C-alpha positions in Angstrom: -32.2 -52.7 -45.4 -31.3 -53.4 -41.8 -28.3 -52.4 -42.4 -29.1 -49.2 -43.9 -31.7 -48.4 -41.0 -29.0 -48.6 -38.5 -26.3 -46.3 -40.3 -28.8 -44.0 -40.8 -30.3 -44.5 -37.0 -26.3 -44.0 -36.0 -26.0 -40.9 -38.2 -29.1 -39.1 -36.6 -27.5 -40.1 -33.0 -24.7 -38.5 -34.0 -26.2 -35.3 -35.0 -28.8 -35.4 -32.0 -25.3 -35.5 -29.5 -24.1 -32.5 -31.8 -27.2 -30.6 -31.3 -27.4 -31.3 -27.8 -23.5 -30.1 -26.9 -24.6 -26.9 -29.2 -27.6 -25.9 -27.5 -26.7 -27.3 -24.0 -23.1 -25.7 -24.5 -20.1 -27.8 -23.6 -19.1 -28.0 -20.2 -17.9 -24.8 -18.6 -14.0 -24.8 -19.1 -12.1 -23.8 -16.0 -10.5 -20.3 -15.8 -6.7 -20.4 -16.7 -4.5 -21.6 -14.4 -1.4 -19.7 -13.1 1.7 -20.9 -14.5 3.8 -19.3 -11.9 1.8 -21.4 -9.3 0.0 -20.8 -5.8 -3.5 -20.1 -5.5 -6.1 -17.5 -5.2 -6.1 -17.3 -2.0 -2.6 -17.2 -1.6 -2.5 -14.2 -4.2 -5.0 -12.5 -2.6 -3.5 -12.4 0.6 -0.6 -11.3 -0.5 -2.0 -8.8 -2.3 -3.8 -7.1 0.7 -1.3 -7.7 3.0 1.4 -5.8 1.0 -1.0 -2.9 0.1 -1.5 -2.7 3.9 2.0 -2.4 4.3 2.4 -0.2 1.7 -0.5 2.4 3.1 0.8 2.0 6.5 4.3 3.1 5.4 3.0 6.1 3.7 0.7 7.3 6.4 3.5 6.6 9.2 6.0 8.5 7.0 3.9 11.7 6.1 3.0 11.9 9.9 6.9 11.9 10.8 7.3 14.5 8.6 4.6 16.6 9.7 6.1 16.0 13.1 9.3 17.2 12.1 7.3 20.3 10.1 5.3 21.1 13.9 8.4 20.4 15.8 10.2 23.6 13.7 7.2 25.5 14.3 7.3 25.4 17.9 10.9 26.0 17.9 10.5 29.4 16.1 7.8 30.6 17.5 9.4 29.9 21.0 12.4 32.0 19.7 10.6 34.5 18.2 8.7 35.0 21.9 11.6 35.1 23.2 13.3 37.8 21.5 10.6 39.6 22.0 9.8 39.3 26.2 12.5 42.4 27.0 10.3 44.6 25.1 7.2 42.8 26.7 9.0 43.4 29.8 9.7 47.3 29.0 5.7 47.8 28.4 4.6 46.5 31.2 7.1 48.4 33.2 6.3 51.4 31.9 2.7 50.8 32.0 3.1 50.3 35.6 4.8 53.5 36.2 3.1 56.0 34.1 -0.5 54.8 34.4 -3.6 56.4 32.8 -3.3 59.4 35.6 0.4 60.0 34.7 -0.1 60.1 31.1 -2.9 62.9 31.4 -0.8 65.0 33.5 1.9 64.9 31.0 -0.6 66.2 28.2 -1.6 68.8 30.2 1.7 70.0 31.5 2.5 70.9 27.6 3.4 74.2 27.3 2.1 75.1 24.1 -0.5 73.4 21.4 2.6 71.9 19.5 4.0 70.5 22.2 0.5 68.8 23.1 0.0 67.6 19.5 3.7 66.3 19.3 3.2 64.2 22.9 0.1 63.0 21.8 1.5 61.5 18.3 4.0 60.5 20.4 2.1 58.6 22.7 -0.1 57.3 20.0 3.0 55.7 18.1 4.3 54.4 21.0 0.7 52.6 22.0 0.8 51.5 18.1 4.3 50.1 18.8 3.5 48.7 22.0 0.4 46.6 20.5 2.1 45.2 17.4 4.6 43.7 19.9 2.2 42.7 22.4 0.2 40.7 19.7 3.1 39.2 18.1 4.0 38.0 21.7 0.8 36.6 21.8 0.8 35.0 18.6 3.9 33.4 18.9 3.2 31.4 22.5 -0.6 30.6 20.5 1.1 29.3 17.6 3.6 26.7 19.5 0.9 25.8 22.1 -1.1 24.6 18.8 2.0 23.0 17.4 2.5 21.0 20.5 -1.1 19.8 20.6 -1.0 18.8 17.3 2.6 16.9 17.6 0.5 14.9 20.2 -2.0 13.6 17.5 1.2 13.3 15.3 2.5 10.5 17.8 -0.7 8.6 18.4 -1.3 8.5 14.3 2.2 6.8 14.3 1.4 4.3 16.9 -2.0 3.4 15.0 -0.1 2.9 11.8 2.8 1.2 13.5 0.1 -1.3 14.6 -1.3 -1.7 11.3 1.8 -2.2 9.9 2.4 -5.1 12.2 -0.9 -6.7 11.4 -0.2 -6.5 8.2 3.2 -8.0 8.4 1.7 -10.7 10.1 -0.6 -11.7 7.4 2.2 -11.7 5.0 3.7 -14.2 7.2 0.6 -16.4 7.3 0.2 -16.2 3.6 4.2 -17.0 3.0 3.8 -19.9 5.4 1.0 -21.5 3.9 3.2 -22.7 1.2 6.0 -23.5 3.9 7.8 -19.6 3.1 8.1 -16.5 5.1 11.4 -16.7 6.9 14.1 -14.1 6.4 16.2 -14.4 3.1 19.0 -12.9 2.1 17.2 -10.8 -0.9 18.7 -9.1 -3.3 19.9 -5.7 -2.9 22.3 -3.0 -4.6 23.3 0.8 -3.9 24.4 1.0 -7.7 21.0 0.4 -8.6 19.7 3.1 -10.7 16.9 5.3 -9.8 13.5 5.0 -12.2 11.1 7.8 -13.4 8.7 8.4 -10.6 5.1 7.4 -11.1 2.7 10.3 -10.4 0.8 10.6 -7.3 -1.8 12.3 -5.8 -1.1 15.5 -3.5 -1.1 13.8 -0.4 1.3 11.2 -1.3 -1.2 8.3 -2.0 -1.5 6.0 -5.4 -3.9 7.5 -7.8 -6.3 4.5 -8.5 -5.8 2.9 -12.1 -7.6 0.5 -14.0 -6.2 -1.7 -17.3 -6.6 1.5 -19.8 -3.0 1.4 -21.7 -2.4 -0.9 -24.5 0.1 -3.2 -23.6 3.4 -3.2 -25.3 4.0 -6.8 -24.5 1.0 -8.5 -25.5 -2.5 -8.3 -27.0 -3.9 -7.0 -23.6 -3.6 -4.0 -21.5 -2.0 -2.4 -18.7 -2.1 0.3 -16.2 -0.4 3.8 -16.7 2.2 2.9 -13.3 2.3 -0.7 -15.1 3.7 1.0 -17.9 6.0 3.4 -16.0 7.5 1.1 -14.6 8.3 -1.5 -17.4 9.3 2.1 -19.6 11.6 2.7 -16.7 13.5 -0.4 -16.4 13.7 -0.4 -20.0 15.2 2.5 -20.0 18.2 1.7 -17.3 19.1 -1.4 -19.8 16.6 -4.4 -18.2 15.7 -5.4 -21.7 15.5 -9.0 -22.0 11.8 -11.2 -22.8 8.9 -9.6 -20.8 5.3 -10.4 -20.6 2.8 -8.2 -18.8 -1.0 -9.0 -19.2 -2.2 -12.5 -19.6 -5.6 -14.3 -18.8 -5.4 -16.1 -15.6 -7.6 -17.1 -12.7 -5.8 -15.2 -10.2 -3.4 -12.5 -9.3 -2.2 -8.9 -10.9 -1.2 -10.1 -14.5 -5.4 -10.0 -15.8 -5.6 -6.7 -14.0 -2.6 -5.1 -16.1 -0.7 -4.6 -13.1 1.8 -7.4 -13.3 5.0 -8.3 -15.6 7.2 -11.0 -15.7 10.7 -10.0 -16.7 12.4 -13.4 -18.1 16.0 -13.3 -16.8 16.9 -15.3 -20.6 17.3 -12.3 -23.5 14.8 -14.0 -25.9 12.4 -16.6 -24.4 11.3 -18.1 -21.1 13.5 -20.9 -20.2 12.1 -24.1 -18.8 15.1 -24.1 -16.3 16.7 -22.1 -13.4 18.6 -19.3 -14.6 22.5 -19.4 -14.3 25.5 -17.2 -14.8 24.5 -14.0 -16.8 20.9 -14.5 -16.7 20.9 -15.0 -13.2 22.9 -12.0 -12.1 20.7 -10.1 -14.6 17.6 -11.2 -12.7 19.5 -10.4 -9.3 20.1 -6.8 -10.5 16.4 -6.2 -11.9 15.2 -7.3 -8.7 17.1 -5.2 -6.9 16.5 -2.3 -9.1 12.8 -2.9 -8.1 13.4 -2.8 -4.8 15.4 0.2 -4.4 12.8 2.3 -7.0 9.8 0.9 -4.8 8.8 3.7 -3.6 9.3 5.6 -6.4 7.6 3.2 -8.9 4.4 2.0 -6.8 5.5 -1.7 -6.7 3.4 -4.2 -4.5 5.9 -7.2 -4.4 8.5 -8.8 -6.2 9.4 -12.6 -6.5 12.5 -13.7 -7.6 14.5 -16.8 -7.2 12.4 -18.4 -4.2 12.3 -15.0 -2.4 9.6 -12.3 -2.3 10.0 -9.2 -1.4 7.1 -6.6 0.3 7.2 -2.7 1.3 7.1 -3.7 5.2 8.7 -7.3 5.1 11.8 -7.0 3.2 12.7 -10.2 1.4 11.3 -13.5 2.6 11.6 -16.9 1.8 8.8 -18.1 -1.5 8.6 -21.8 -1.4 5.9 -22.8 -3.6 6.5 -26.0 -5.1 7.1 -26.9 -8.8 8.9 -25.4 -12.0 11.4 -22.8 -12.5 8.1 -20.4 -13.5 6.2 -21.4 -10.5 9.4 -20.7 -7.8 10.6 -17.9 -10.2 13.5 -19.0 -11.1 13.5 -18.1 -14.7 12.0 -14.6 -14.1 11.7 -11.8 -12.0 7.9 -11.2 -11.4 6.7 -7.7 -10.7 3.5 -6.5 -9.3 2.3 -2.9 -8.7 -0.5 -1.1 -6.6 
């Protein structure tokens, strides 16, 4: 009887422990770690720095474009005013010579009603023409003056954006320096890279805010419309190796649908650094995304221990770990 009692007691205790786990819940499992390595702090810092650089560059370029247009306005307005100077001078001389009394005398000296009316019409027409010339001349000078003032504002805006860009570059260097990187790198650039299909922008040239709303063709998750455009553009231009975009991780752009990992190998992710044709494929793909960064809305690219950002170019990416962590078996693409 004692043996039976001990067995029943053991069974009851086991059942109680199981129930406790079900009621209290199992210990909360940590969020999936990032197989590409790097901390959440690093990822957040790189995202912030890259976004800041991209926005500063956009505003800087937009300001330079406006400045060029304003300079053309000044040039055209001043040329137009210059062409009217002789006519304005003639009007001034005629007004000085004739004056109001001479004009009335000329009308009263008319020998017939018809001649009087003819002179009135001529004077009226002359006054209209003079008024038009003087108005055009004044408008040209005003337009040139206003454009010059706007140019001064654009120069101040450009200085502001250069300061912002410098600050974000420094943030990127500090973030990369925390993992032993950040130094200048050779990079991956090719003038022969094809041009990708541009992603839609807002009317002011900025990128519209997007969320993970499109079914990811590479997984069961979702991606943003801009990410889909980059993925489809790459495939259309011949980059068709194995790719995975959305994945559940504790940081970075993948769980937001704003990143894809493009394997250097055609069919899988190899647990070794790419060599030969696979390495050449990765080089071409990284160069392709860099060349089309402004057309696609690229945030940053990581490949073979190097990272590219809009304002800093290629820098050393010295994370430590296996091929996935140092990105020697796949090209990582993050989007704005």
